[in-house]
C-alpha positions as CSV (number, residue, x, y, z in Angstrom):
1,M,114.5,93.6,92.4
2,D,116.9,91.1,94.5
3,I,113.9,90.2,97.4
4,L,115.0,88.3,100.5
5,R,112.7,86.2,102.2
6,Q,112.9,85.3,105.6
7,D,113.0,81.4,105.3
8,G,111.0,80.8,102.1
9,Q,107.6,82.5,102.2
10,S,107.3,81.6,106.1
11,F,105.2,83.1,108.8
12,Q,105.5,83.6,112.2
13,N,104.2,84.7,115.5
14,L,104.9,85.0,119.1
15,H,103.9,81.3,119.9
16,E,104.8,79.7,116.4
17,V,108.0,80.1,114.1
18,G,108.5,78.9,110.2
19,M,104.6,78.5,109.1
20,S,103.4,77.7,105.5
21,F,100.5,79.4,104.6
22,E,98.5,76.1,104.5
23,Q,99.5,76.2,108.5
24,V,98.1,79.9,108.3
25,F,95.2,79.0,106.5
26,K,94.2,76.4,108.9
27,R,94.9,78.8,112.3
28,I,92.4,81.1,110.7
29,V,89.7,78.6,110.0
30,E,90.1,76.9,113.6
31,F,90.3,80.3,115.1
32,M,86.7,80.7,113.6
33,E,85.3,77.8,113.9
34,N,85.9,78.6,117.3
35,D,82.9,81.1,117.4
36,S,81.2,80.5,114.2
37,C,78.2,83.3,115.2
38,G,81.4,85.9,115.5
39,N,81.8,89.3,113.2
40,F,85.1,88.4,111.4
41,R,87.3,90.7,109.4
42,L,90.6,88.9,108.0
43,M,93.1,91.9,107.2
44,V,95.9,92.0,105.6
45,G,98.7,95.0,105.3
46,T,102.3,95.6,105.1
47,D,104.8,98.1,106.2
48,S,108.2,99.0,105.8
49,Q,111.4,100.5,107.4
50,V,114.5,102.0,105.5
51,H,118.1,100.9,107.4
52,R,121.5,101.7,106.8
53,A,121.9,98.6,104.4
54,H,118.6,97.3,103.8
55,T,115.1,98.0,103.5
56,T,112.6,95.4,105.7
57,F,109.0,94.7,104.9
58,I,106.7,93.1,107.3
59,T,103.5,91.7,106.2
60,G,100.6,91.2,109.0
61,I,98.0,88.8,108.6
62,V,95.4,89.4,110.9
63,I,91.6,87.4,111.8
64,Q,89.6,89.4,114.0
65,N,86.1,88.6,115.9
66,I,85.6,91.9,116.7
67,G,84.9,92.2,120.6
68,K,86.5,89.0,121.3
69,G,89.8,88.0,119.9
70,V,92.4,87.7,117.2
71,W,95.1,85.9,115.6
72,A,97.9,86.9,113.8
73,C,101.3,86.4,112.0
74,I,103.9,88.3,110.1
75,A,106.0,87.4,107.2
76,K,109.5,89.4,106.7
77,V,110.9,90.0,103.5
78,I,114.1,91.9,103.2
79,V,115.2,94.4,100.3
80,P,119.3,94.3,100.3
81,R,119.3,97.9,99.8
82,K,118.2,101.5,101.2
83,M,114.7,102.3,99.2
84,T,114.4,105.8,99.8
85,Q,111.5,106.3,97.0
86,L,108.5,106.8,98.8
87,H,106.2,105.8,96.2
88,E,108.4,103.0,95.3
89,R,108.6,101.8,98.6
90,I,104.6,102.0,99.3
91,S,103.8,100.3,96.1
92,L,106.1,97.1,97.1
93,E,104.2,97.0,100.2
94,L,100.8,96.9,98.3
95,S,102.3,94.2,96.1
96,L,103.1,92.0,99.3
97,T,99.9,92.8,100.6
98,E,98.1,91.7,97.2
99,E,100.6,88.8,96.8
100,I,99.4,87.4,100.5
101,V,95.7,88.1,99.7
102,S,95.9,86.3,96.4
103,M,96.8,83.2,98.7
104,F,93.5,83.5,100.1
105,T,91.9,81.8,96.7
106,E,88.2,81.4,95.8
107,E,88.2,78.6,97.1
108,K,89.8,79.3,100.9
109,K,87.7,82.4,100.7
110,N,84.3,80.1,100.1
111,E,85.6,77.6,103.2
112,L,86.2,80.7,105.2
113,I,82.2,81.9,104.5
114,N,81.0,78.5,104.6
115,I,82.3,78.7,108.4
116,V,79.8,82.3,109.5
117,L,77.0,81.2,106.7
118,P,74.8,78.9,108.8
119,N,74.8,81.8,111.4
120,V,74.2,84.6,109.4
121,Y,70.8,85.2,110.5
122,L,72.3,85.0,114.2
123,G,74.4,88.2,112.7
124,A,77.7,86.4,111.7
125,T,79.8,87.8,109.4
126,F,82.9,88.4,107.2
127,T,84.8,90.2,105.5
128,I,88.1,91.1,104.1
129,E,90.4,94.3,104.3
130,G,93.5,95.2,102.6
131,H,95.5,97.8,105.0
132,I,97.4,100.4,103.2
133,D,100.0,102.3,105.2
134,I,99.0,105.7,103.7
135,G,96.9,108.5,104.5
136,A,94.5,111.1,102.7
137,G,95.3,114.0,104.8
138,N,97.3,117.3,103.6
139,R,100.0,116.8,105.8
140,N,100.6,113.2,105.0
141,K,103.4,112.5,102.2
142,T,101.6,109.7,101.0
143,S,98.4,111.5,100.2
144,E,99.2,111.5,96.9
145,F,99.2,108.0,96.2
146,V,95.6,107.2,97.5
147,K,93.5,106.7,94.9
148,E,96.1,104.4,92.9
149,M,96.9,102.3,96.1
150,V,93.0,101.8,96.8
151,T,92.2,101.1,93.0
152,R,94.5,98.4,93.2
153,I,93.5,96.7,95.8
154,E,90.0,97.3,95.3
155,S,90.3,95.4,92.0
156,M,91.7,92.1,94.0
157,G,87.4,92.1,95.5
158,V,89.0,93.5,99.0
159,E,87.9,96.2,101.5
160,P,90.6,98.5,101.2
161,K,91.5,100.6,104.6
162,I,93.9,103.5,104.6
163,K,95.1,105.4,107.9
164,P,93.9,106.0,110.7
165,D,91.9,102.2,109.7
166,A,94.8,100.2,108.4
167,F,96.0,99.5,111.5
168,V,97.2,96.0,110.6
169,A,99.7,97.5,108.3
170,S,100.5,101.1,110.9
171,S,100.7,99.3,114.0
172,Y,101.2,95.6,113.8
173,A,103.6,95.3,111.1
174,N,104.9,98.6,111.9
175,R,106.3,97.3,115.0
176,Y,108.3,94.4,113.7
177,T,110.2,96.5,110.9
178,K,112.4,98.2,113.1
């Protein structure tokens, strides 16, 4: 499958463009070090949009300090054809999410955990979530894929979130797919 990555594997947000994953990781560390007693959720999710001649995929990375703010960025991938098969598109969305999650190696995860670890007794927390743009409701066209996709993200040691809780995929990434 031909996949066109914007600037290789670069990340951007409203303030910075062309960031490497190492720069993204550094921003996450800085964000967490700003309040090491925080309740942090590291969330990764992908959404797609089919256009006339291509399909755009946006993967969002969001670090949230619950009740105290977020830092976020996106990576963009373009497949130069209309991807009309829903299962294929959902599967590629999850593959792109898995690719980013896998960049958070055990060493990197431990570095993030070690930021909050001294303050766990004060209530500090850290979780990693994979946001999947699917829903379990009977009226949702993606409901038949829930078990498969949830199992894939769980196998990475990441907490799966589906609609309506998968806001990184269904809201944040979605706004950049248009």
